[in-house]
PLY file of the C-alpha trace (Angstrom):
ply
format ascii 1.0
element vertex 468
property float x
property float y
property float z
element edge 467
property int vertex1
property int vertex2
end_header
118.23 71.95 109.05
117.00 68.49 110.01
118.66 65.18 109.16
117.73 62.92 106.25
115.03 61.16 108.29
112.92 64.29 107.78
112.17 63.15 104.24
109.94 60.42 105.66
107.66 62.92 107.40
104.40 63.80 105.65
102.66 67.09 106.39
99.24 68.42 105.39
99.06 72.22 105.43
95.40 73.27 105.50
95.01 76.75 104.04
96.66 78.06 100.90
96.57 81.71 101.90
99.59 83.81 102.78
100.73 81.99 105.92
99.89 78.49 104.67
101.75 78.95 101.40
104.80 80.41 103.15
104.78 77.65 105.76
104.71 75.05 102.98
108.00 76.57 101.77
109.53 76.38 105.25
108.48 72.76 105.71
109.59 71.75 102.22
113.06 73.15 102.95
113.27 70.70 105.83
112.79 67.79 103.44
109.22 67.00 104.51
106.69 65.74 101.99
104.14 68.56 101.99
100.61 68.68 100.61
98.94 72.09 100.63
95.11 72.08 100.73
93.02 75.18 100.02
89.24 75.44 100.30
88.96 78.04 97.51
89.81 77.68 93.82
93.32 78.57 92.70
93.41 82.38 92.80
96.00 82.41 90.02
93.38 81.08 87.60
90.55 83.45 88.58
89.72 86.77 86.97
87.87 87.98 90.06
88.98 86.89 93.52
86.52 87.27 96.36
87.48 87.54 100.00
89.44 89.84 102.30
91.12 92.56 100.34
92.51 95.00 102.91
95.91 95.90 101.55
98.90 94.69 103.47
101.92 96.38 105.02
105.02 94.21 105.26
107.47 95.08 108.03
110.64 93.58 109.50
109.08 90.39 110.87
107.45 89.54 107.57
110.52 90.45 105.54
112.74 88.22 107.64
110.42 85.27 107.08
110.43 85.92 103.34
114.21 86.26 103.40
114.48 82.84 105.07
113.01 81.17 101.98
114.66 83.46 99.43
111.60 85.55 98.58
112.35 88.96 100.11
113.73 90.58 96.96
110.88 89.29 94.81
108.28 90.76 97.17
110.11 94.05 97.72
110.19 94.59 93.95
106.38 94.40 93.96
105.87 96.70 96.96
105.76 100.44 97.64
107.62 101.76 100.71
105.69 104.01 103.09
107.92 106.13 105.30
105.28 108.12 107.19
101.66 108.48 108.03
100.11 111.37 106.11
97.36 112.86 108.25
94.47 114.58 106.45
92.79 117.10 108.73
89.18 118.19 108.06
90.35 121.58 106.79
92.61 119.94 104.21
95.84 120.43 106.14
98.37 117.63 105.68
100.67 116.47 108.48
103.41 113.84 108.39
104.14 111.46 111.27
107.18 109.31 110.38
107.06 105.61 111.21
110.70 105.41 112.16
113.94 107.16 111.44
115.89 107.55 108.20
114.80 105.07 105.57
112.77 102.88 107.92
109.46 102.04 106.26
106.62 99.61 106.03
105.86 98.32 102.55
102.45 98.29 100.87
101.86 95.07 98.95
98.88 93.65 97.12
97.38 90.68 98.98
96.54 88.66 95.88
99.86 89.34 94.21
101.76 88.24 97.33
99.64 85.11 97.66
100.38 84.22 94.05
104.13 84.69 94.60
104.01 82.39 97.65
102.00 79.69 95.89
104.38 79.77 92.92
107.33 79.49 95.29
105.81 76.54 97.16
105.19 74.68 93.92
108.85 75.09 92.94
109.73 72.50 95.58
109.52 68.95 94.19
108.24 67.69 97.55
105.21 70.05 97.59
101.87 69.26 95.99
98.96 71.73 95.98
95.24 70.89 96.07
92.44 73.43 95.60
88.70 73.19 96.30
89.42 70.94 99.29
87.39 71.78 102.41
88.32 70.31 105.80
85.38 68.42 107.33
86.94 66.37 110.14
90.22 65.27 111.69
91.29 62.17 113.59
94.35 63.52 115.32
95.46 60.21 116.88
95.54 58.52 113.49
96.84 61.59 111.69
93.84 61.45 109.36
92.17 64.44 107.79
89.08 64.34 105.59
88.22 66.91 102.91
85.26 67.46 100.66
86.35 67.81 97.03
83.85 68.05 94.17
81.12 66.52 96.32
83.06 63.51 97.59
85.22 62.81 100.61
88.99 62.63 100.26
91.04 61.22 103.14
94.72 61.83 103.83
96.95 60.27 106.48
99.96 62.31 107.55
102.44 62.76 110.37
101.47 66.39 111.00
98.40 68.53 110.32
99.07 72.27 110.11
96.03 74.51 110.40
96.73 77.75 108.54
93.10 78.14 107.50
92.23 81.54 108.86
90.21 83.18 111.61
87.38 80.66 111.28
89.73 77.69 111.08
88.17 74.27 110.55
91.24 72.62 112.06
90.82 74.74 115.20
87.15 73.75 115.37
88.21 70.10 115.34
90.66 70.78 118.18
87.88 72.39 120.21
85.97 69.10 120.20
88.63 67.46 122.35
87.78 68.08 126.04
91.16 66.82 127.26
92.86 69.77 125.55
91.04 72.25 127.79
90.95 74.40 124.67
90.37 78.06 125.51
88.89 80.29 122.80
88.14 84.00 123.02
86.40 85.50 120.01
85.48 89.17 120.00
83.76 91.19 117.29
84.25 94.94 117.56
81.25 97.23 116.84
83.13 98.78 113.92
83.23 97.47 110.38
85.11 98.35 107.23
84.36 98.99 103.58
86.86 99.12 100.75
86.87 102.10 98.40
89.19 103.04 95.54
91.02 106.23 94.63
91.83 105.81 90.92
94.86 107.26 89.12
94.59 110.77 87.71
93.58 111.30 84.09
97.23 111.34 83.07
97.81 108.02 84.85
99.59 109.28 87.97
99.01 108.85 91.68
96.29 111.20 92.92
98.14 111.74 96.24
101.73 111.62 97.45
102.79 108.03 97.08
105.19 106.90 99.84
102.73 107.38 102.67
99.92 105.62 104.45
97.21 108.26 104.22
94.90 108.59 107.24
91.76 110.67 107.75
91.36 110.39 111.57
87.99 111.54 112.85
88.10 110.33 116.47
85.21 107.83 116.33
86.02 106.59 112.83
88.64 106.94 110.12
89.59 106.28 106.53
93.00 105.08 105.35
94.54 104.65 101.89
97.54 102.63 100.70
99.24 102.99 97.29
99.13 100.31 94.58
101.49 99.57 91.71
98.81 100.56 89.16
98.91 104.14 90.57
95.61 103.76 92.42
95.06 103.81 96.18
93.06 101.22 98.08
91.07 103.08 100.71
89.26 101.54 103.66
86.57 103.27 105.69
86.42 102.06 109.31
83.51 103.16 111.48
80.69 101.83 113.69
78.10 99.68 111.94
75.48 102.03 113.35
77.04 104.85 111.36
77.26 102.76 108.19
73.59 101.91 108.56
72.61 105.54 109.04
73.71 106.42 105.49
70.61 105.29 103.61
70.52 107.66 100.64
73.04 109.01 98.15
72.54 112.54 99.46
73.25 111.41 103.03
76.40 109.64 101.87
77.75 112.58 99.89
76.92 115.05 102.66
78.70 112.84 105.17
81.86 112.62 103.05
81.84 116.33 102.21
81.64 117.15 105.90
84.14 114.58 107.22
86.50 113.82 104.33
86.16 116.89 102.07
89.52 116.56 100.34
88.85 112.86 99.58
85.58 113.41 97.72
87.17 114.60 94.44
89.76 111.84 94.73
87.18 109.10 95.17
84.70 110.63 92.71
81.09 111.07 93.80
79.64 108.64 91.28
82.17 105.92 92.12
81.66 106.52 95.82
77.90 106.12 95.52
78.19 103.00 93.39
80.72 101.28 95.64
79.03 102.18 98.90
75.54 101.03 97.98
76.67 97.91 96.12
78.88 96.82 99.03
78.33 95.79 102.61
80.45 96.76 105.60
82.51 93.78 106.75
83.08 92.72 110.34
86.37 92.72 112.26
87.17 89.96 114.76
89.86 89.20 117.31
90.60 85.55 118.13
92.79 84.40 121.01
93.14 80.74 121.89
95.35 78.07 123.43
96.90 75.56 123.10
98.12 75.74 119.52
98.84 72.02 119.20
97.42 68.54 119.68
100.12 66.18 120.91
102.58 65.54 118.12
99.93 65.50 115.38
98.61 69.01 114.80
99.45 72.69 115.15
97.67 75.94 114.18
99.41 79.09 112.96
98.52 82.51 111.59
94.94 83.75 111.93
93.82 80.26 112.95
95.78 80.81 116.17
95.52 84.58 116.61
93.26 86.62 114.36
93.53 90.34 114.99
92.09 93.61 113.79
94.26 95.23 111.07
95.21 98.46 112.82
98.85 97.63 113.60
99.49 96.08 110.22
100.88 93.01 112.00
98.40 90.24 111.15
100.39 88.91 108.21
103.74 89.84 109.76
102.85 87.92 112.91
101.69 84.92 110.86
104.90 84.96 108.86
106.89 85.17 112.08
105.00 82.07 113.28
106.70 80.20 110.44
110.11 81.30 111.72
109.29 80.35 115.32
107.93 76.92 114.36
110.96 76.32 112.16
113.27 77.26 115.03
111.52 74.81 117.34
111.83 72.03 114.78
115.54 72.84 114.54
115.94 72.86 118.31
114.25 69.48 118.77
115.55 67.83 115.58
112.05 67.52 114.05
110.64 65.73 117.09
107.03 66.92 116.87
106.26 65.67 120.40
108.73 68.22 121.78
108.64 70.98 119.14
104.88 71.56 119.05
104.35 72.08 122.83
107.42 74.33 122.84
105.92 76.34 119.99
102.66 76.85 121.92
104.47 77.86 125.09
106.78 80.30 123.34
104.36 81.86 120.87
101.09 82.17 122.78
102.04 85.16 125.00
103.29 87.10 121.98
100.22 86.36 119.88
97.88 87.55 122.61
100.02 90.65 123.11
99.88 91.73 119.46
96.11 91.15 119.37
95.81 93.66 122.21
98.23 96.10 120.60
96.31 95.95 117.32
93.09 96.94 119.04
94.77 99.76 120.96
96.30 101.12 117.77
92.84 101.71 116.30
92.40 104.41 118.93
95.83 105.81 118.03
95.04 105.95 114.31
91.52 107.41 114.49
91.95 109.71 117.49
95.35 109.96 119.18
97.13 111.29 116.10
95.00 114.41 116.63
96.24 114.78 120.21
99.01 117.16 121.21
100.07 114.85 124.04
100.44 111.93 121.62
102.49 114.00 119.19
104.68 115.33 122.01
105.27 111.80 123.32
106.30 110.65 119.85
108.79 113.49 119.56
110.19 112.70 122.98
110.45 108.98 122.13
112.20 109.82 118.88
114.61 112.17 120.64
115.54 109.53 123.21
115.84 106.87 120.52
118.16 109.15 118.57
120.28 109.86 121.63
120.30 106.29 122.98
119.42 104.00 120.05
120.40 100.75 121.79
118.59 101.66 124.99
115.38 103.53 124.21
113.18 101.80 121.63
109.75 103.40 120.97
106.78 101.03 120.95
106.05 101.30 117.22
109.72 100.82 116.39
109.97 97.70 118.55
106.84 96.21 116.98
107.43 97.07 113.32
111.20 97.42 112.95
112.53 94.72 115.27
111.98 91.08 116.19
111.54 91.88 119.88
108.87 89.49 121.21
105.53 91.28 121.22
104.92 90.83 124.94
108.34 92.36 125.62
107.38 95.34 123.46
104.54 95.99 125.87
106.79 95.55 128.90
109.33 97.87 127.34
106.68 100.56 126.85
105.47 100.12 130.44
108.81 100.92 132.05
109.32 103.81 129.63
105.96 105.22 130.74
107.04 104.90 134.35
110.31 106.69 133.67
108.67 109.59 131.87
105.93 109.90 134.48
108.53 110.24 137.22
110.64 112.65 135.20
107.67 114.85 134.36
106.22 114.78 137.86
105.75 118.38 138.96
107.07 119.84 135.69
105.74 120.49 132.24
106.54 117.93 129.57
108.51 120.41 127.50
110.72 121.23 130.48
111.40 117.53 131.07
112.50 117.13 127.46
114.86 120.12 127.82
116.38 118.63 130.98
117.04 115.33 129.19
118.73 117.12 126.30
120.92 119.08 128.70
121.82 115.89 130.57
122.82 114.18 127.34
124.99 117.15 126.35
126.75 117.16 129.72
127.25 113.37 129.71
129.21 113.52 126.46
130.82 110.21 125.58
129.66 108.67 128.85
125.96 109.27 128.13
125.06 105.74 127.16
126.19 104.48 130.53
124.82 107.29 132.67
121.25 107.32 131.46
120.59 103.66 132.36
121.85 104.43 135.88
119.44 107.36 136.11
116.62 105.23 134.74
117.31 102.52 137.29
116.70 105.05 140.04
113.58 106.47 138.44
111.88 103.23 137.44
113.19 100.67 139.87
114.37 98.63 136.86
117.91 97.24 137.08
120.12 97.45 134.01
123.52 95.81 133.50
0 1
1 2
2 3
3 4
4 5
5 6
6 7
7 8
8 9
9 10
10 11
11 12
12 13
13 14
14 15
15 16
16 17
17 18
18 19
19 20
20 21
21 22
22 23
23 24
24 25
25 26
26 27
27 28
28 29
29 30
30 31
31 32
32 33
33 34
34 35
35 36
36 37
37 38
38 39
39 40
40 41
41 42
42 43
43 44
44 45
45 46
46 47
47 48
48 49
49 50
50 51
51 52
52 53
53 54
54 55
55 56
56 57
57 58
58 59
59 60
60 61
61 62
62 63
63 64
64 65
65 66
66 67
67 68
68 69
69 70
70 71
71 72
72 73
73 74
74 75
75 76
76 77
77 78
78 79
79 80
80 81
81 82
82 83
83 84
84 85
85 86
86 87
87 88
88 89
89 90
90 91
91 92
92 93
93 94
94 95
95 96
96 97
97 98
98 99
99 100
100 101
101 102
102 103
103 104
104 105
105 106
106 107
107 108
108 109
109 110
110 111
111 112
112 113
113 114
114 115
115 116
116 117
117 118
118 119
119 120
120 121
121 122
122 123
123 124
124 125
125 126
126 127
127 128
128 129
129 130
130 131
131 132
132 133
133 134
134 135
135 136
136 137
137 138
138 139
139 140
140 141
141 142
142 143
143 144
144 145
145 146
146 147
147 148
148 149
149 150
150 151
151 152
152 153
153 154
154 155
155 156
156 157
157 158
158 159
159 160
160 161
161 162
162 163
163 164
164 165
165 166
166 167
167 168
168 169
169 170
170 171
171 172
172 173
173 174
174 175
175 176
176 177
177 178
178 179
179 180
180 181
181 182
182 183
183 184
184 185
185 186
186 187
187 188
188 189
189 190
190 191
191 192
192 193
193 194
194 195
195 196
196 197
197 198
198 199
199 200
200 201
201 202
202 203
203 204
204 205
205 206
206 207
207 208
208 209
209 210
210 211
211 212
212 213
213 214
214 215
215 216
216 217
217 218
218 219
219 220
220 221
221 222
222 223
223 224
224 225
225 226
226 227
227 228
228 229
229 230
230 231
231 232
232 233
233 234
234 235
235 236
236 237
237 238
238 239
239 240
240 241
241 242
242 243
243 244
244 245
245 246
246 247
247 248
248 249
249 250
250 251
251 252
252 253
253 254
254 255
255 256
256 257
257 258
258 259
259 260
260 261
261 262
262 263
263 264
264 265
265 266
266 267
267 268
268 269
269 270
270 271
271 272
272 273
273 274
274 275
275 276
276 277
277 278
278 279
279 280
280 281
281 282
282 283
283 284
284 285
285 286
286 287
287 288
288 289
289 290
290 291
291 292
292 293
293 294
294 295
295 296
296 297
297 298
298 299
299 300
300 301
301 302
302 303
303 304
304 305
305 306
306 307
307 308
308 309
309 310
310 311
311 312
312 313
313 314
314 315
315 316
316 317
317 318
318 319
319 320
320 321
321 322
322 323
323 324
324 325
325 326
326 327
327 328
328 329
329 330
330 331
331 332
332 333
333 334
334 335
335 336
336 337
337 338
338 339
339 340
340 341
341 342
342 343
343 344
344 345
345 346
346 347
347 348
348 349
349 350
350 351
351 352
352 353
353 354
354 355
355 356
356 357
357 358
358 359
359 360
360 361
361 362
362 363
363 364
364 365
365 366
366 367
367 368
368 369
369 370
370 371
371 372
372 373
373 374
374 375
375 376
376 377
377 378
378 379
379 380
380 381
381 382
382 383
383 384
384 385
385 386
386 387
387 388
388 389
389 390
390 391
391 392
392 393
393 394
394 395
395 396
396 397
397 398
398 399
399 400
400 401
401 402
402 403
403 404
404 405
405 406
406 407
407 408
408 409
409 410
410 411
411 412
412 413
413 414
414 415
415 416
416 417
417 418
418 419
419 420
420 421
421 422
422 423
423 424
424 425
425 426
426 427
427 428
428 429
429 430
430 431
431 432
432 433
433 434
434 435
435 436
436 437
437 438
438 439
439 440
440 441
441 442
442 443
443 444
444 445
445 446
446 447
447 448
448 449
449 450
450 451
451 452
452 453
453 454
454 455
455 456
456 457
457 458
458 459
459 460
460 461
461 462
462 463
463 464
464 465
465 466
466 467
C-alpha cells in the first residue's frame, strides 16, 4: 500500500462497467481521490438495462481480483458453479467434459447483478464519487483534463490520472490515437459470426429445465449454442453462427425447421412460440477483437479491460482478464510507490503480451467449442493431458487449466502448450496415441517415488527444453 502522499492524487475512472467499478475499488484502497464516470444511466435505478448481456463465467483470475477488495464471498454467493461442459449431440446424447479436476469449476454470474455489487462496493469508499450520464468527448493529457457531456452541457475535470475502462469502443483510447508521437497501434477485427441471446425458462414447477452445474453446449461444427444457469432457475442461451446463416432464416417455418434439425432437444426447452418471438424481434450482434499498444500516455493516462484488449467470449476470460488488469496495475503502483511515470510504462510492457495472447486463445477456443469437442483426437488429448496432470500435477498443466485455474501469464500458457505438443508429438512418433499413453503409465508405475524427477529428464531429451 502506498504512503500518505497518495491521498493527494486525483483519478478519473472513465467507465462504470465491471472493470471500471472494480478498479475504482482498487484505487480507493490506495487512498486516491477517485471519481467514476459512466456514459449510461445508473443501472441500479433502471427496470430494463440495455447492452451486452452474455452471461459471465468467473474463474481464478477474476476471483483473486475480487478477493483483493473483499468481494469474493459476496459474488460467489450469487453465482452457480459449473464443473463440466455438457455436450448435446444432435441425437440427444449427453456427454460431459470436465473443466478441471475435483471441485475445480468456473462460476456463472449475472452481468448486471455483478455490476451492481461492484458499484455498491465502490460507493462504500468515502473517497469515491460516482457520476452517471457523463460521456467522454475529449482529453488533454498534458494538463490532465477530461471533458464530458452531461445533460447537454460540457463538464471539465482536472486530475492526476485518467483511467480508460470504457469498453471495446473506448473514447479514451480514441483520444490516445490522435497523438502521433505515441505511435499507437490498433488492430480491430470483426469475425463473420454473430450471436443472439435466447432464454430457456424454468419448468412449470419452477425448476431448472436441464442439469444445473454445467455449461451446456450444442456444437455443430460451423456454429453452436451454449446455455448458462441463472439464479432464477432459467438458462441464458446464446446462439453463435455466421451472419449469413442468421440472415437465411427469414420465416418462422425456416427457423423452427432449422432448430428441429440442429438443436432438436432444445426446441421444447426454448418453446417454439418464445423462440419465434425472440428471434424475429432481435438482431444478431457482432463480435470484435481489439489489440492495441501502448496502454498509457506518459504519467497521465492508462487503459484497461476491453478498452485495451477486447476479445470474443469463447474462453470466458474477457472479464477475468480485465479484473486481472486491476491486480497488475495495483502491483505496479506498489512496486513504484505510486509514481505514475514509472508504473504506467511498466504496466504496458508487462501486460501487453498477455492481453494479445488471450485474445488469440479466445478466438481459437471458438473452434474448440463448436467443432473440436466432437473430435476423437481432441477428446483423447484431453484424457492424456488429464492423466499427465494427475500423475505430475506440478509439472504438466493442461492449457485450459493454466488459463482458467491459475494465474500463469497468458503468453506463458501458450508457450507451455507448445512444448507439451512437441513432447507428445515425439512420443507418439511411429506409434498409435493409445500405445503412447500406455507407455507413459507404465513408466510412471516403474518410476515409483522418483517419478516426479525422472519425467522432466525424459522430457528434456524429447523436447530440447531444459528443466531444473
